[in-house]
C-alpha positions as CSV (number, residue, x, y, z in Angstrom):
1,M,152.3,-76.7,-27.5
2,L,155.5,-75.0,-28.6
3,D,153.8,-71.8,-29.3
4,Q,152.3,-71.9,-25.8
5,L,155.7,-72.5,-24.4
6,E,157.3,-69.5,-26.3
7,S,154.4,-67.2,-25.1
8,R,154.9,-68.3,-21.4
9,Q,158.7,-67.8,-21.7
10,A,158.3,-64.3,-23.1
11,E,155.9,-63.4,-20.4
12,R,158.2,-64.7,-17.7
13,R,161.2,-62.8,-19.1
14,S,159.2,-59.6,-19.2
15,L,158.2,-60.1,-15.5
16,D,161.8,-60.9,-14.5
17,R,163.1,-57.7,-16.2
18,R,160.6,-55.5,-14.5
19,S,160.9,-57.1,-11.1
20,P,164.1,-56.9,-8.9
21,V,162.8,-59.8,-6.9
22,G,162.4,-61.9,-10.1
23,R,165.9,-60.9,-11.2
24,K,167.3,-61.9,-7.8
25,A,165.5,-65.2,-7.7
26,R,166.8,-66.1,-11.2
27,A,170.3,-65.1,-10.3
28,S,170.3,-67.3,-7.2
29,D,169.1,-70.4,-9.0
30,D,171.2,-73.4,-8.2
31,P,173.2,-75.1,-11.0
32,W,170.9,-78.1,-11.1
33,S,167.9,-76.0,-11.8
34,Q,169.7,-74.2,-14.5
35,R,170.8,-77.4,-16.1
36,S,167.2,-78.7,-15.9
37,R,165.9,-75.7,-17.8
38,E,168.7,-76.0,-20.4
39,L,167.9,-79.7,-20.9
40,C,164.1,-78.9,-21.3
41,H,165.0,-76.1,-23.7
42,D,167.0,-78.5,-25.9
43,M,164.2,-81.0,-25.9
44,R,161.8,-78.7,-27.7
45,Q,163.2,-79.4,-31.2
46,P,163.2,-83.3,-30.9
47,L,159.7,-83.1,-29.6
48,A,158.6,-80.9,-32.5
49,V,160.1,-83.5,-34.9
50,I,158.3,-86.4,-33.1
51,A,155.0,-84.4,-33.3
52,S,155.5,-83.8,-37.0
53,V,156.3,-87.4,-37.7
54,L,153.2,-88.6,-35.8
55,A,151.0,-86.1,-37.7
56,D,152.2,-87.5,-41.0
57,I,151.1,-91.1,-40.2
58,D,147.8,-92.1,-41.5
59,P,146.0,-94.2,-38.8
60,E,143.6,-95.6,-41.4
61,R,146.5,-97.6,-43.0
62,L,147.4,-99.3,-39.7
63,S,145.9,-102.3,-38.0
64,G,143.9,-101.9,-34.8
65,S,146.9,-102.8,-32.5
66,E,149.2,-100.5,-34.5
67,R,146.7,-97.6,-34.1
68,D,146.6,-98.3,-30.4
69,R,150.4,-98.1,-30.2
70,L,150.5,-95.0,-32.3
71,E,148.0,-93.4,-29.9
72,Q,150.1,-94.4,-26.9
73,V,153.1,-92.7,-28.5
74,R,151.1,-89.6,-29.2
75,V,149.9,-89.4,-25.6
76,E,153.3,-89.9,-24.2
77,A,154.8,-87.3,-26.5
78,E,152.2,-84.8,-25.4
79,R,152.9,-85.6,-21.7
80,L,156.6,-85.0,-22.3
81,S,155.9,-81.7,-24.0
82,M,153.8,-80.7,-21.0
83,F,156.7,-81.6,-18.7
84,V,159.0,-79.3,-20.8
85,V,156.4,-76.5,-20.7
86,G,156.1,-77.0,-16.9
87,C,159.9,-76.9,-16.4
88,L,160.3,-73.6,-18.4
89,S,157.1,-71.8,-17.2
90,P,155.7,-70.5,-13.9
91,P,153.5,-72.9,-12.0
92,R,149.8,-72.9,-13.0
93,Q,146.9,-72.6,-10.7
94,E,143.7,-74.2,-12.0
95,R,141.0,-76.6,-11.1
96,V,142.2,-80.2,-11.7
97,D,140.2,-83.3,-11.9
98,L,142.5,-85.5,-9.8
99,H,140.7,-88.7,-10.8
100,R,141.5,-88.0,-14.5
101,V,145.1,-87.2,-13.8
102,V,145.7,-90.3,-11.8
103,Q,143.9,-92.5,-14.3
104,A,146.1,-91.1,-17.1
105,V,149.3,-91.7,-15.1
106,A,148.2,-95.3,-14.2
107,R,147.5,-96.0,-17.9
108,S,150.9,-94.7,-18.9
109,S,152.7,-96.7,-16.2
110,S,150.9,-99.9,-17.2
111,I,152.5,-99.8,-20.6
112,T,156.0,-100.6,-19.3
113,F,155.1,-102.4,-16.0
114,E,155.2,-106.1,-16.5
115,G,153.2,-106.8,-13.4
116,A,149.6,-106.1,-12.6
117,L,148.5,-102.5,-12.1
118,E,145.0,-101.9,-10.6
119,F,143.3,-98.5,-10.6
120,V,140.3,-97.8,-8.3
121,G,138.6,-94.4,-8.5
122,S,135.8,-94.3,-6.0
123,D,135.6,-90.5,-6.1
124,E,136.3,-87.7,-8.5
125,P,137.9,-85.0,-6.3
126,V,138.8,-81.6,-7.7
127,V,141.9,-79.8,-6.4
128,V,143.6,-76.5,-7.4
129,G,147.1,-76.6,-8.8
130,D,149.3,-77.4,-11.7
131,P,148.2,-80.5,-13.5
132,T,151.6,-81.1,-15.1
133,A,153.4,-80.9,-11.7
134,L,150.8,-83.3,-10.2
135,D,151.4,-85.6,-13.1
136,R,155.1,-85.6,-12.4
137,A,154.6,-86.3,-8.7
138,L,152.3,-89.2,-9.3
139,S,154.5,-90.7,-12.0
140,N,157.5,-90.7,-9.7
141,V,155.5,-92.4,-6.8
142,L,154.0,-95.0,-9.2
143,D,157.4,-95.7,-10.8
144,N,158.9,-96.4,-7.4
145,A,156.0,-98.7,-6.6
146,C,156.3,-100.6,-9.8
147,R,160.1,-101.1,-9.3
148,A,159.5,-102.3,-5.8
149,A,156.8,-104.7,-6.9
150,G,158.9,-106.2,-9.7
151,P,157.9,-107.8,-13.0
152,D,155.5,-110.3,-11.3
153,G,154.2,-107.9,-8.7
154,L,151.0,-106.1,-8.0
155,V,150.5,-102.3,-7.7
156,R,147.1,-100.8,-6.7
157,V,146.2,-97.1,-7.0
158,V,143.1,-95.8,-5.2
159,V,141.7,-92.3,-5.3
160,W,139.3,-91.2,-2.6
161,S,138.2,-88.1,-0.7
162,A,137.3,-87.2,2.9
163,T,136.7,-84.1,4.9
164,D,140.4,-83.4,5.2
165,G,141.1,-83.5,1.4
166,A,141.7,-85.7,-1.6
167,H,143.8,-88.8,-1.1
168,I,145.8,-91.1,-3.4
169,D,146.9,-94.4,-2.0
170,I,149.6,-96.3,-4.0
171,D,150.2,-99.8,-2.6
172,D,152.7,-102.5,-3.8
173,D,153.4,-106.0,-2.8
174,G,157.2,-105.6,-2.9
175,P,159.7,-105.9,-0.1
176,G,159.3,-102.3,1.1
177,L,159.9,-98.8,0.0
178,G,163.3,-98.2,-1.5
179,R,164.7,-101.7,-1.3
180,S,164.1,-102.4,-5.0
181,A,163.4,-98.9,-6.3
182,G,166.8,-98.2,-7.7
183,A,168.9,-95.1,-7.9
184,G,166.0,-92.8,-8.9
185,H,164.1,-93.5,-5.7
186,G,165.6,-90.6,-3.6
187,L,165.3,-88.0,-6.4
188,G,161.7,-89.2,-7.2
189,L,160.5,-88.7,-3.7
190,A,162.3,-85.3,-3.5
191,I,160.3,-84.2,-6.6
192,V,157.1,-85.5,-5.0
193,S,157.7,-83.7,-1.8
194,A,158.4,-80.4,-3.6
195,V,155.3,-80.6,-5.7
196,L,153.1,-81.4,-2.6
197,D,154.6,-78.5,-0.7
198,Q,153.7,-76.2,-3.6
199,H,150.1,-77.5,-3.4
200,G,149.7,-77.5,0.4
201,G,149.6,-81.3,0.4
202,T,151.3,-84.0,2.4
203,L,153.1,-87.3,1.8
204,A,153.0,-90.3,4.2
205,T,154.5,-93.8,3.9
206,G,153.9,-97.0,5.8
207,P,152.9,-100.6,5.6
208,G,150.5,-101.3,2.8
209,V,147.5,-103.7,2.5
210,L,149.4,-105.8,-0.2
211,G,152.3,-106.6,2.1
212,G,154.6,-104.0,0.7
213,T,154.6,-100.2,1.1
214,R,151.7,-97.7,1.0
215,V,152.4,-94.2,-0.2
216,R,149.6,-91.8,0.6
217,L,149.3,-88.4,-1.0
218,R,146.9,-85.8,0.3
219,L,145.8,-82.6,-1.4
220,P,143.4,-79.9,-0.3
221,L,140.0,-80.1,-2.0
222,A,139.0,-77.2,-4.3
223,V,135.4,-77.6,-3.0
224,P,133.9,-79.8,-0.3
225,A,133.5,-83.3,-1.6
226,A,129.9,-84.0,-2.7
227,R,130.2,-87.5,-1.3
228,C,132.9,-88.3,1.2
229,V,134.1,-91.8,1.5
230,G,136.3,-93.5,4.0
231,S,139.7,-94.9,3.3
232,P,139.6,-98.2,1.5
């Protein structure tokens, strides 16, 4: 992962040196973007240490539940490494199995969410974009929903497709968007909006079927859906 990051950084530096547009864009970066890159840069070494420690642990000497927790730590460390790579590298454009991305994000969120989290994937839509950026966007929306629902609440995530694109509905039974989401709510939705803009998608919010808020993300399909379904 770190070798991949170094390769992408070297490629981007080379492009920036050769391109006046690239140099201008880099020079005009706002302070927050620069600080974000600096933070991601500094996170590489701790992540390398975590990866090394995880690699030295023999799963065969652990109980079943301990192995499960070790695997959870490994998966989350890999996700964090991908976030760092995404922060320091140009956006990728590739075919993304949206069902798989949403399922992984839901599984990660369920580890810390004390309520009930349901995932329903009635379709397996494919979109074109950056899987790490989409992961970030979904994580932020789902985090807000879990905060709104509270420790005894319910959050439901549904993936479906229609002729106008791939859809992700995130419903909670909380008091309404933002009322219990905490200080990160505004920043989280700003990140989501930016990612969707990059992918030609849209974000809509409104009353949900669980009594709280529904957040609907729509993304263009890479290919026409083989089987279109209606909104749940």
